[in-house]
C-alpha positions as CSV (number, residue, x, y, z in Angstrom):
1,X,147.9,181.1,61.5
2,X,149.8,182.8,64.4
3,X,146.5,182.9,66.4
4,X,145.8,179.2,65.9
5,X,149.4,178.4,66.9
6,X,149.0,180.6,70.0
7,X,145.7,178.8,70.8
8,X,147.4,175.5,70.4
9,X,150.4,176.5,72.7
10,X,147.9,177.7,75.3
11,X,145.9,174.5,75.3
12,X,149.3,172.7,75.7
13,X,150.3,174.8,78.5
14,X,147.2,174.4,80.3
15,X,147.1,170.7,79.9
16,X,150.7,170.5,81.2
17,X,149.7,172.7,84.2
18,X,146.6,170.4,85.1
19,X,149.0,167.3,84.8
20,X,151.7,168.9,87.0
21,X,149.0,170.1,89.6
22,X,147.6,166.6,89.6
23,X,151.1,165.2,90.3
24,X,151.5,167.4,93.1
25,X,148.2,166.4,94.8
26,X,149.2,162.5,94.3
27,X,152.8,163.3,95.9
28,X,151.0,164.4,99.0
29,X,148.7,161.2,98.8
30,X,151.7,158.9,98.4
31,X,153.4,160.9,101.5
32,X,150.5,159.8,103.4
33,X,150.6,156.4,102.2
34,X,154.3,156.3,103.2
35,X,153.5,157.7,106.6
36,X,151.0,154.9,107.3
37,X,153.5,152.2,106.2
38,X,156.3,153.6,108.3
39,X,154.5,155.1,111.3
40,X,153.2,151.9,113.1
41,X,156.3,149.8,113.1
42,X,158.3,151.5,115.9
43,X,155.3,151.5,118.0
44,X,154.3,147.6,117.7
45,X,156.3,146.9,121.0
46,X,153.8,149.4,122.6
47,X,150.7,148.2,120.8
48,X,151.5,144.6,122.3
49,X,151.6,146.0,125.8
50,X,148.4,147.9,125.1
51,X,146.5,145.0,123.8
52,X,147.8,142.6,126.3
53,X,149.0,140.1,123.6
54,X,152.2,138.3,122.7
55,X,154.9,139.5,120.2
56,X,154.2,136.6,117.9
57,X,150.6,137.9,117.4
58,X,152.0,140.8,115.7
59,X,152.6,138.5,112.6
60,X,148.6,138.1,112.3
61,X,148.4,142.0,111.6
62,X,150.7,141.7,108.3
63,X,148.9,138.3,107.4
64,X,145.4,140.0,107.6
65,X,146.2,143.2,105.8
66,X,147.9,141.2,103.2
67,X,145.0,139.0,102.6
68,X,142.5,141.8,102.5
69,X,144.7,143.9,100.1
70,X,145.2,141.1,97.6
71,X,141.3,140.6,97.6
72,X,140.2,144.2,97.0
73,X,143.0,145.6,94.9
74,X,141.9,144.0,91.6
75,X,138.3,144.7,92.4
76,X,138.8,148.6,93.2
77,X,141.1,148.9,90.3
78,X,138.5,147.4,87.9
79,X,135.8,149.7,89.5
80,X,137.9,152.7,88.8
81,X,138.1,151.6,85.2
82,X,134.5,151.4,84.9
83,X,133.1,154.0,87.1
84,X,136.0,156.7,87.3
85,X,139.4,156.5,89.1
86,X,138.9,159.4,91.4
87,X,135.7,158.1,92.7
88,X,137.1,154.9,93.7
89,X,140.3,156.7,95.1
90,X,138.2,158.7,97.2
91,X,136.3,155.8,98.4
92,X,139.4,153.9,99.4
93,X,140.8,156.9,101.2
94,X,137.7,157.2,103.2
95,X,137.8,153.6,104.1
96,X,141.3,153.7,105.0
97,X,140.7,157.0,107.2
98,X,137.8,155.2,108.9
99,X,140.2,152.1,109.7
100,X,142.8,154.6,111.0
101,X,140.5,156.0,113.3
102,X,139.2,152.6,114.6
103,X,142.7,151.9,115.4
104,X,142.9,154.7,117.7
105,X,140.0,153.5,119.7
106,X,140.4,149.6,119.4
107,X,141.0,148.0,122.8
108,X,141.0,144.3,121.9
109,X,143.1,142.1,119.8
110,X,140.0,141.2,117.4
111,X,139.0,144.8,117.0
112,X,142.6,146.0,116.4
113,X,143.3,143.2,113.9
114,X,139.8,144.1,111.8
115,X,140.9,147.9,111.7
116,X,144.4,146.9,110.6
117,X,143.4,144.6,107.9
118,X,140.8,147.2,106.6
119,X,143.5,149.9,106.5
120,X,145.0,148.0,103.6
121,X,142.7,149.8,101.3
122,X,145.6,152.3,100.8
123,X,147.2,149.5,98.6
124,X,145.0,150.8,95.3
125,X,146.2,154.3,95.6
126,X,149.1,154.3,93.6
127,X,147.7,152.2,90.7
128,X,144.5,154.6,90.5
129,X,146.9,157.7,90.6
130,X,148.9,156.2,87.7
131,X,145.6,155.4,85.9
132,X,144.3,159.0,86.4
133,X,147.7,160.6,85.3
134,X,147.8,158.4,82.3
135,X,144.3,159.5,81.4
136,X,145.3,163.2,81.6
137,X,148.3,162.7,79.7
138,X,146.9,160.7,77.0
139,X,145.5,163.9,75.5
140,X,148.9,165.2,74.9
141,X,152.0,164.1,72.7
142,X,154.1,162.8,75.6
143,X,151.4,161.2,77.8
144,X,153.2,157.9,78.4
145,X,156.5,159.5,79.2
146,X,155.1,162.1,81.4
147,X,153.6,159.2,83.3
148,X,156.6,157.5,83.8
149,X,158.1,160.6,85.1
150,X,155.3,161.1,87.6
151,X,155.5,157.5,88.8
152,X,159.0,158.2,89.8
153,X,158.1,161.1,91.8
154,X,155.2,159.4,93.3
155,X,157.5,156.5,94.4
156,X,159.9,159.2,95.9
157,X,156.9,160.8,97.8
158,X,155.9,157.2,99.0
159,X,159.5,156.4,100.3
160,X,160.1,160.0,101.9
161,X,156.7,159.5,103.6
162,X,157.7,156.1,105.0
163,X,161.0,157.5,106.5
164,X,159.3,160.4,107.8
165,X,156.4,158.1,109.6
166,X,159.4,155.9,111.1
167,X,161.2,158.8,112.3
168,X,158.2,160.7,113.8
169,X,156.3,157.7,115.6
170,X,158.8,157.3,118.4
171,X,159.4,161.1,119.0
172,X,155.6,161.6,118.9
173,X,155.1,158.9,121.2
174,X,157.7,160.2,123.7
175,X,156.4,163.8,123.3
176,X,152.9,162.7,124.5
177,X,154.1,161.0,127.5
178,X,153.7,157.5,126.2
179,X,150.0,158.1,125.2
180,X,149.4,155.6,122.6
181,X,146.0,156.6,121.4
182,X,147.3,160.1,120.8
183,X,150.0,158.9,118.9
184,X,147.9,156.7,116.8
185,X,145.8,159.7,116.0
186,X,148.4,161.4,113.9
187,X,148.3,158.9,110.8
188,X,144.3,159.0,111.0
189,X,144.4,162.7,110.9
190,X,146.9,162.6,108.0
191,X,144.6,160.3,105.9
192,X,141.6,162.3,106.8
193,X,143.2,165.4,105.3
194,X,144.0,163.5,102.2
195,X,140.5,162.6,101.9
196,X,139.8,166.3,101.4
197,X,142.8,166.7,99.0
198,X,141.4,164.1,96.8
199,X,137.8,165.6,97.0
200,X,138.9,169.0,96.2
201,X,142.0,168.8,94.1
202,X,141.7,165.8,91.8
203,X,139.8,165.7,88.5
204,X,137.7,162.7,87.6
205,X,139.2,160.7,84.6
206,X,137.3,160.2,81.4
207,X,134.7,157.4,81.2
208,X,134.9,154.8,78.4
209,X,131.9,154.5,76.2
210,X,129.4,151.8,76.4
211,X,127.7,149.8,79.1
212,X,130.2,147.8,81.3
213,X,129.3,145.3,84.0
214,X,131.3,144.0,86.9
215,X,132.4,140.4,86.3
216,X,131.5,139.3,89.9
217,X,132.0,135.6,89.1
218,X,135.4,136.2,87.7
219,X,136.5,138.3,90.8
220,X,135.0,135.7,93.2
221,X,137.1,132.9,91.6
222,X,140.2,135.3,91.4
223,X,139.6,136.0,95.2
224,X,139.4,132.5,96.0
225,X,142.7,131.8,94.3
226,X,144.4,134.5,96.0
227,X,143.0,133.7,99.5
228,X,144.3,130.2,99.1
229,X,147.8,131.1,97.9
230,X,148.3,134.1,100.0
231,X,146.8,132.4,103.2
232,X,149.0,129.2,102.7
233,X,152.1,131.4,102.4
234,X,151.1,133.6,105.4
235,X,150.5,130.4,107.6
236,X,154.2,129.3,106.6
237,X,155.5,132.5,108.4
238,X,153.2,132.2,111.3
239,X,154.7,130.5,114.5
240,X,151.3,128.6,115.1
241,X,150.5,127.7,111.6
242,X,147.8,124.8,110.7
243,X,150.6,122.3,109.5
244,X,152.1,121.5,106.2
245,X,149.0,119.2,105.0
246,X,146.8,122.3,105.2
247,X,149.4,124.5,103.6
248,X,149.9,122.3,100.6
249,X,146.2,121.7,100.3
250,X,145.6,125.5,100.1
251,X,148.4,126.0,97.6
252,X,147.0,123.2,95.2
253,X,143.6,124.6,95.6
254,X,144.9,128.0,94.7
255,X,146.5,126.6,91.5
256,X,143.2,124.8,90.4
257,X,141.3,128.0,90.9
258,X,143.8,129.9,89.0
259,X,143.6,127.7,86.0
260,X,139.5,127.7,86.4
261,X,139.9,131.8,86.3
262,X,142.0,131.7,83.2
263,X,139.6,129.6,81.3
264,X,136.6,131.4,82.7
265,X,137.9,134.8,81.7
266,X,138.6,133.8,78.2
267,X,134.8,133.3,77.6
268,X,133.9,136.8,79.0
269,X,133.4,139.8,76.8
270,X,134.5,142.3,79.6
271,X,136.3,140.0,82.0
272,X,137.5,141.0,85.2
273,X,141.1,140.8,84.1
274,X,141.6,140.5,80.3
275,X,144.0,137.4,80.1
276,X,144.4,138.3,76.1
277,X,146.1,141.6,77.3
278,X,148.3,139.7,79.8
279,X,149.3,137.7,77.0
280,X,150.8,140.6,74.8
281,X,154.6,140.9,74.8
282,X,154.6,144.1,76.2
283,X,152.4,143.2,79.3
284,X,153.6,139.7,80.6
285,X,157.3,140.3,81.2
286,X,156.3,143.5,83.0
287,X,153.9,141.5,85.4
288,X,156.6,138.8,85.7
289,X,159.2,141.5,86.6
290,X,156.9,142.7,89.2
291,X,156.7,139.2,90.9
292,X,160.2,138.8,90.8
293,X,161.3,142.2,92.2
294,X,158.8,141.5,95.0
295,X,161.2,138.6,96.1
296,X,163.8,141.0,97.0
297,X,161.8,144.2,97.7
298,X,159.3,142.7,100.1
299,X,160.9,139.2,101.1
300,X,164.4,140.0,101.8
301,X,164.1,142.6,104.5
302,X,163.6,140.5,107.3
303,X,166.8,138.3,106.4
304,X,168.7,141.7,106.1
305,X,167.7,142.9,109.5
306,X,168.5,139.6,111.0
307,X,171.7,139.4,109.4
308,X,173.0,142.8,110.4
309,X,172.0,141.9,114.0
310,X,173.8,138.6,114.1
311,X,176.9,138.3,116.3
312,X,179.9,138.3,114.1
313,X,181.6,135.9,116.4
314,X,179.7,133.2,114.5
315,X,182.0,134.1,111.5
316,X,179.2,136.0,109.8
317,X,177.0,138.9,110.4
318,X,177.5,142.5,111.6
319,X,176.6,142.6,115.0
320,X,174.5,145.9,114.8
321,X,172.1,147.2,117.6
322,X,168.6,148.4,116.9
323,X,169.6,151.8,116.1
324,X,172.2,150.9,113.7
325,X,170.0,148.4,111.9
326,X,167.6,151.2,111.4
327,X,170.2,153.2,109.8
328,X,171.1,150.3,107.4
329,X,167.4,150.1,106.5
330,X,167.4,153.9,106.1
331,X,170.3,153.7,103.7
332,X,168.4,151.3,101.7
333,X,165.2,153.5,101.5
334,X,167.4,156.4,100.4
335,X,168.7,154.2,97.5
336,X,165.2,153.4,96.5
337,X,164.3,157.1,96.4
338,X,167.7,157.9,94.2
339,X,166.6,155.0,92.0
340,X,162.9,156.5,91.4
341,X,164.5,160.0,90.8
342,X,166.9,158.7,88.4
343,X,164.1,156.7,86.6
344,X,161.9,160.1,86.5
345,X,164.8,162.2,85.2
346,X,165.4,159.8,82.3
347,X,162.1,158.7,81.4
348,X,161.8,160.8,78.5
349,X,165.4,160.6,77.1
350,X,166.2,156.9,77.5
351,X,164.3,153.9,76.0
352,X,161.8,152.8,78.8
353,X,162.7,149.1,77.8
354,X,166.3,149.6,78.2
355,X,165.7,151.3,81.6
356,X,163.7,148.4,82.7
357,X,166.4,145.8,81.7
358,X,169.2,148.0,83.5
359,X,167.3,148.5,86.7
360,X,166.5,144.5,86.9
361,X,170.2,143.7,86.3
362,X,171.3,146.2,89.1
363,X,169.0,144.1,91.4
364,X,170.6,141.0,90.1
365,X,174.2,142.6,90.5
366,X,173.5,143.9,93.9
367,X,172.4,140.6,95.7
368,X,175.1,138.8,93.6
369,X,177.8,141.0,95.4
370,X,176.5,139.8,98.7
371,X,178.4,136.5,97.9
372,X,181.9,138.0,98.2
373,X,181.1,141.0,100.1
374,X,179.3,140.6,103.4
375,X,181.8,140.9,106.2
376,X,181.8,144.5,106.9
377,X,179.3,147.4,106.9
378,X,180.4,149.3,104.1
379,X,180.2,146.2,101.8
380,X,176.7,145.3,102.8
381,X,175.5,149.3,102.3
382,X,177.5,148.9,98.8
383,X,175.5,145.9,97.8
384,X,172.1,147.2,99.1
385,X,172.8,150.5,97.5
386,X,173.2,149.0,94.0
387,X,170.2,146.8,94.5
388,X,167.9,149.5,95.8
389,X,168.8,151.8,92.9
390,X,167.4,149.0,90.6
391,X,164.4,148.3,92.9
392,X,163.5,151.9,93.2
393,X,163.5,152.3,89.4
394,X,161.3,149.2,88.8
395,X,158.8,150.1,91.6
396,X,158.2,153.5,89.7
397,X,158.5,151.9,86.1
398,X,156.1,148.9,86.6
399,X,152.8,150.5,87.1
400,X,153.4,153.1,84.4
401,X,154.7,150.4,82.0
402,X,151.6,148.3,82.6
403,X,149.4,151.3,82.0
404,X,151.1,152.2,78.8
405,X,150.7,148.6,77.7
406,X,147.0,148.3,78.4
407,X,144.1,149.3,76.3
408,X,141.8,152.1,77.1
409,X,139.4,151.4,80.0
410,X,142.0,148.8,81.6
411,X,144.9,151.0,82.6
412,X,143.8,150.8,86.5
413,X,143.6,147.0,86.7
414,X,146.7,146.6,84.6
415,X,148.6,148.8,87.1
416,X,147.2,147.2,90.1
417,X,148.1,143.8,88.8
418,X,151.8,145.0,89.4
419,X,151.2,145.5,92.9
420,X,149.3,142.0,93.2
421,X,152.0,140.2,91.5
422,X,154.7,142.0,93.4
423,X,152.9,141.2,96.7
424,X,152.5,137.5,96.0
425,X,156.1,137.4,95.1
426,X,157.2,138.9,98.2
427,X,154.7,136.6,100.2
428,X,156.0,133.4,98.5
429,X,159.8,134.4,99.0
430,X,159.1,135.4,102.5
431,X,157.7,132.0,103.5
432,X,160.9,130.3,101.7
433,X,163.3,132.5,103.3
434,X,161.5,131.9,106.8
435,X,162.2,128.2,106.1
436,X,165.8,128.3,105.0
437,X,166.8,130.8,107.8
438,X,165.0,128.3,110.4
439,X,167.7,125.8,109.4
440,X,166.3,124.2,106.4
441,X,169.5,125.3,104.3
442,X,172.1,124.5,107.0
443,X,172.5,123.9,110.8
444,X,171.4,126.9,113.0
445,X,173.6,128.1,115.7
446,X,171.7,128.7,118.9
447,X,169.0,131.4,117.8
448,X,171.0,132.6,115.0
449,X,169.9,131.5,111.5
450,X,172.6,129.5,109.6
451,X,175.0,131.1,107.0
452,X,174.0,128.8,104.3
453,X,170.4,130.0,104.8
454,X,171.7,133.9,103.9
455,X,173.4,132.7,101.1
456,X,170.3,131.1,99.7
457,X,168.4,134.3,100.1
458,X,171.0,136.3,98.3
459,X,171.2,133.6,95.5
460,X,167.4,133.6,95.0
461,X,167.3,137.6,95.1
462,X,170.0,137.9,92.5
463,X,168.6,135.2,90.3
464,X,165.1,137.1,90.4
465,X,166.9,140.2,89.2
466,X,168.8,138.5,86.4
467,X,165.9,136.4,85.2
468,X,163.7,139.7,85.0
469,X,166.2,141.4,83.1
470,X,166.1,138.4,80.5
471,X,162.4,138.4,80.3
472,X,162.3,142.0,79.6
473,X,164.2,141.4,76.4
474,X,161.0,139.9,75.1
475,X,159.2,143.3,75.1
476,X,159.2,145.0,71.8
477,X,161.7,147.5,71.4
478,X,159.0,150.4,70.6
479,X,156.7,149.2,73.7
480,X,156.0,152.0,76.2
481,X,156.7,154.8,73.8
482,X,154.5,157.7,73.5
483,X,153.5,157.1,69.7
484,X,153.1,153.4,70.3
485,X,150.7,153.8,73.1
486,X,148.8,156.5,71.4
487,X,148.3,154.3,68.5
488,X,147.0,151.1,70.5
489,X,144.8,153.5,72.5
490,X,143.1,154.9,69.3
491,X,142.9,151.3,68.0
492,X,141.3,149.9,71.1
493,X,138.6,152.5,71.5
494,X,135.9,150.2,69.8
495,X,137.1,147.2,71.7
496,X,136.0,148.2,75.2
497,X,132.3,147.5,75.7
């Protein structure tokens, strides 16, 4: 009996070691992802000069990468569920590395734009990592809680990488004597090394039984819908957009294609995205929360920067220079890291549902406090810190919660959908915020946005947080628990064909 107990203990210890080692490799991957997201921003003025373009043309970089990311994310995540998550993770890392090296040698606006867009393949890294960790942890008694804790650590790695990238870019550019190409080679080298890390250090996930086919028709319809919606919202933010008629037409076309997609998928035995799974009470509130948190997490960063730089002689704003504005953003990023750490630390002791509700409520409270507290730096930092704690916890929690709620064979695409809905929410809010800050919510003063516009931004972000907290009450109390996920995974083994 003692020998059997010892063998079981050794197996559990080995499984834990593999999972811990896997998390360590993935922290490195997310560090690289953060460096990619933070490194280029300080160099954008120098990139403009290098390419001989205007400052306004930089908007096309974000728009192109956003469009490509929205299109490839669900497809790559589904391929990971079908053919192995490591295989697709390595492919996406190689594609990102190739695009990063292309950026080094691109010498025209068109080639640089294409390379920048293709670099967006990194968007699928985190969902695939969550799926791989969940696959390894599923074999133990605490797989779901370990996945939640790991997700928090991965988000910490991501944010730390973003800070390191932003801090290193300007310093490396100066150290190389203003050699832009040599500076751009640094993130390319980092991603290349990460490809080696994935190849040698990451084990493949278990394949589900049965023959599976990629739902090309479903993904084509979904791609069309996403292309129309994100394209329309990107055009709103661009200074030389096609006009309101085209934008509204694209939004209507996106809505029609979305309806067609849902009806098409309900008739498929192995759909691109299982609509029946999305209807589950433990799934749809998570996806809705991802959309709502994207409003403040992605859409409110521009308004935050412009408010911090607005001359206080107008009666609002902080009047901070570029360095001080960077420090404010840095404090916000640190609060995201702290929120992710707290989520990781409490993932096994606290109810996942309660943590999600509390985190969403913190986002609502943080932005609601902006209404009375916005006149001094410490007030703005306090509000941002509270909202950042909640946002950091949610960013870590949502992919893990979606993976726990998905049946076996759909963890990758379920995790990826939280990223897609978050991006759509951020894009939509960014377009709306751009309109209200341009004078749609009040009279602008010179080049400064109206104060009523900032109030509108804070109200929308706060309402998004509180609405997410309310929706999460519809999640069953036992959702995302280890036992509940294991039981559903076992019951679903024969459902995936």
